[in-house]
C-alpha positions as CSV (number, residue, x, y, z in Angstrom):
1,X,214.2,104.6,130.4
2,X,211.7,105.3,133.1
3,X,211.5,108.8,132.0
4,X,211.0,107.9,128.3
5,X,208.2,105.7,129.5
6,X,206.7,108.4,131.3
7,X,206.9,110.7,128.4
8,X,204.8,108.3,126.1
9,X,202.3,107.8,128.7
10,X,201.6,111.4,128.9
11,X,202.1,111.8,125.1
12,X,199.2,109.3,124.7
13,X,197.1,110.9,127.5
14,X,197.3,114.4,126.1
15,X,197.2,113.3,122.4
16,X,194.6,115.6,120.6
17,X,193.0,112.5,118.8
18,X,191.9,111.3,122.4
19,X,193.7,107.9,122.2
20,X,192.7,107.3,125.7
21,X,190.5,108.5,128.2
22,X,190.4,108.0,132.2
23,X,192.0,104.8,132.8
24,X,192.2,103.1,129.4
25,X,195.6,102.0,128.0
26,X,198.8,100.9,129.0
27,X,202.6,101.6,128.2
28,X,205.4,99.2,128.6
29,X,209.1,98.9,127.8
30,X,211.9,96.3,128.4
31,X,214.6,97.2,131.0
32,X,218.1,97.2,129.5
33,X,219.1,94.4,131.9
34,X,217.2,92.2,129.4
35,X,215.5,90.1,131.9
36,X,212.9,92.6,133.1
37,X,210.4,95.0,131.8
38,X,208.1,97.9,133.3
39,X,204.5,98.4,132.8
40,X,201.8,100.8,134.0
41,X,199.9,99.7,136.9
42,X,196.4,98.8,136.8
43,X,193.8,101.6,136.7
44,X,196.5,104.4,136.1
45,X,196.0,107.4,134.3
46,X,198.5,107.6,131.4
47,X,197.9,111.4,131.2
48,X,199.2,111.7,134.8
49,X,201.4,108.6,135.1
50,X,204.2,108.8,137.7
51,X,207.5,106.6,138.4
52,X,205.6,105.3,141.3
53,X,202.6,104.1,138.8
54,X,205.1,101.8,137.0
55,X,205.6,98.1,137.9
56,X,208.7,96.1,137.0
57,X,208.4,92.4,136.2
58,X,210.6,89.5,135.6
59,X,210.0,88.4,131.7
60,X,210.4,84.8,132.3
61,X,208.3,84.6,135.0
62,X,205.5,86.5,133.3
63,X,205.7,84.6,130.1
64,X,205.6,81.3,132.1
65,X,202.3,82.0,133.2
66,X,200.8,82.2,129.6
67,X,201.1,78.4,129.8
68,X,198.9,77.8,132.8
69,X,195.3,77.3,132.7
70,X,194.7,80.1,135.1
71,X,196.9,82.4,136.9
72,X,196.1,83.7,140.2
73,X,196.9,87.2,141.2
74,X,199.5,86.0,143.7
75,X,201.3,84.1,141.0
76,X,201.4,87.5,138.7
77,X,202.3,89.3,142.2
78,X,205.6,86.7,142.4
79,X,206.5,87.9,138.9
80,X,206.8,91.4,140.2
81,X,210.5,92.6,141.2
82,X,208.8,94.3,144.1
83,X,205.4,92.9,145.6
84,X,204.9,95.8,147.5
85,X,204.4,97.8,144.2
86,X,201.0,98.3,142.8
87,X,199.5,95.5,140.6
88,X,200.5,95.9,137.1
89,X,198.1,96.5,134.0
90,X,195.9,93.6,132.8
91,X,198.0,93.7,129.6
92,X,201.2,92.6,131.9
93,X,201.2,89.0,130.4
94,X,200.4,89.9,126.6
95,X,203.3,92.3,126.5
96,X,205.7,90.1,128.6
97,X,205.1,87.6,125.4
98,X,205.5,90.6,122.7
99,X,208.8,91.7,124.4
100,X,210.1,88.2,123.3
101,X,210.6,89.4,119.8
102,X,213.8,90.9,118.8
103,X,213.6,94.5,118.4
104,X,210.8,95.1,120.2
105,X,211.4,97.4,123.3
106,X,208.1,99.5,123.9
107,X,204.6,98.7,123.6
108,X,201.6,101.1,123.7
109,X,198.1,100.0,124.0
110,X,195.5,102.6,123.1
111,X,191.6,102.9,122.1
112,X,191.6,105.6,119.4
113,X,188.0,106.4,118.4
114,X,188.5,106.0,114.6
115,X,190.4,102.7,115.0
116,X,187.8,101.3,117.4
117,X,185.0,102.4,115.0
118,X,186.7,100.1,112.1
119,X,187.5,96.9,114.8
120,X,183.8,97.1,116.5
121,X,182.5,96.7,112.8
122,X,182.3,94.0,110.4
123,X,184.9,95.5,108.1
124,X,187.7,95.0,111.0
125,X,189.2,92.1,108.9
126,X,189.4,94.5,106.0
127,X,191.3,97.2,107.8
128,X,194.0,94.5,109.4
129,X,194.4,92.5,106.3
130,X,194.5,95.2,103.5
131,X,196.5,98.3,102.7
132,X,195.3,101.6,101.0
133,X,198.5,103.8,100.9
134,X,202.1,103.1,100.8
135,X,202.9,105.2,103.9
136,X,200.5,103.1,105.9
137,X,202.5,100.1,104.7
138,X,205.9,101.8,105.9
139,X,204.6,102.7,109.2
140,X,202.2,99.6,110.0
141,X,203.5,96.8,108.0
142,X,202.2,94.5,105.1
143,X,199.1,93.9,107.6
144,X,198.1,94.2,111.4
145,X,197.4,91.4,113.6
146,X,193.6,91.1,114.3
147,X,192.8,89.5,117.9
148,X,189.2,88.7,118.5
149,X,187.8,89.9,122.0
150,X,188.8,88.0,125.0
151,X,188.5,89.1,128.5
152,X,191.9,91.2,129.6
153,X,194.4,89.2,131.0
154,X,195.6,85.6,130.8
155,X,192.8,84.9,128.2
156,X,193.7,87.7,126.3
157,X,197.3,87.0,126.4
158,X,196.8,83.2,125.2
159,X,194.7,84.8,122.1
160,X,197.3,86.9,121.2
161,X,199.8,84.5,121.5
162,X,198.1,82.2,119.2
163,X,196.9,84.7,116.7
164,X,200.5,86.2,116.2
165,X,201.7,82.7,115.8
166,X,199.3,82.1,112.8
167,X,200.0,85.6,111.4
168,X,203.9,85.0,111.5
169,X,203.3,81.6,109.7
170,X,202.1,83.6,106.8
171,X,204.1,87.1,107.0
172,X,207.5,85.6,108.2
173,X,208.1,88.9,110.3
174,X,207.4,90.7,113.4
175,X,204.0,92.6,113.6
176,X,204.0,96.4,114.3
177,X,200.4,96.5,115.0
178,X,197.9,94.4,117.1
179,X,194.3,95.1,116.7
180,X,192.0,93.6,119.5
181,X,188.3,93.8,118.3
182,X,186.1,95.9,120.7
183,X,189.2,96.7,123.0
184,X,191.8,99.0,121.2
185,X,195.2,98.6,119.7
186,X,198.8,97.7,120.7
187,X,201.6,99.5,118.8
188,X,205.1,97.7,119.0
189,X,208.5,99.2,118.2
190,X,212.2,99.5,119.2
191,X,211.7,103.0,120.4
192,X,208.9,105.4,121.9
193,X,209.1,107.6,118.8
194,X,208.5,104.6,116.5
195,X,205.6,103.4,118.5
196,X,204.0,107.0,118.2
197,X,204.5,106.9,114.7
198,X,202.9,103.7,114.3
199,X,200.0,105.0,116.7
200,X,199.5,108.1,115.1
201,X,199.4,106.6,111.2
202,X,196.9,103.8,112.5
203,X,194.5,106.5,113.7
204,X,195.1,108.4,110.4
205,X,194.5,105.4,108.1
206,X,191.4,104.4,110.1
207,X,189.9,107.9,109.4
208,X,190.7,107.4,105.6
209,X,189.3,103.8,105.7
210,X,186.0,105.0,107.2
211,X,185.7,107.9,104.7
212,X,186.6,105.3,101.6
213,X,183.9,102.9,103.0
214,X,181.3,105.7,103.1
215,X,181.9,106.5,99.5
216,X,181.9,102.6,98.0
217,X,185.2,101.9,98.7
218,X,187.8,101.1,100.1
219,X,190.1,100.2,97.0
220,X,192.9,98.6,98.1
221,X,196.5,98.4,96.8
222,X,197.5,95.0,95.0
223,X,199.3,92.4,97.2
224,X,202.2,92.7,95.0
225,X,202.6,96.1,95.5
226,X,202.2,95.9,99.3
227,X,204.8,93.2,99.2
228,X,207.2,95.6,97.3
229,X,207.0,98.5,99.3
230,X,207.2,96.9,102.5
231,X,210.5,94.7,101.4
232,X,212.2,97.9,99.6
233,X,210.9,100.7,102.1
234,X,210.5,102.8,99.0
235,X,207.5,104.9,98.2
């Protein structure tokens, strides 16, 4: 699993679409024991991530911190399987919560330029809620979760939890793509390959969305078609 996670990090760091630069982004995956997960360390560069830059945490302990009013670095360190390792990414608490969903075993946080162009604009809600093309639905689902910016760490984890609860009440499924305004996106999947596909599709459709907006659009698919395509997986 570690090798697969490192390969995902290097893929993101080397991607021609400049998914991450410098210390941007994070990768994470559940461990087969089902009780822990691994995430890249804070300030680690995905392009050069090594096994020593991976931090293993207890899922239950990490999730429990989200219910607190505040979480200290000492409390987060207590959730690490080896407190002597580096501090985990600020995404650790949010990711721990996302791994509670069945079938979600990998998460990739990136900051692609086209996606950030949209979610830093007044059209962020349109991009998250509507769909333009069938393959966008197949890769990214009927809609994405849109989360307003909150400081990384506990505040963001709490807001992601709240927004996903509202989103799931409407769509009755598990999200594949979380858009964080002014802060990038998180792709969720059962495998590293699935996360890669969702990430690349989100970038592609952000570019399409931007182009369509410049030409007077976009013209979105009707909601009944979106539901049908997502349900049948037929294009």
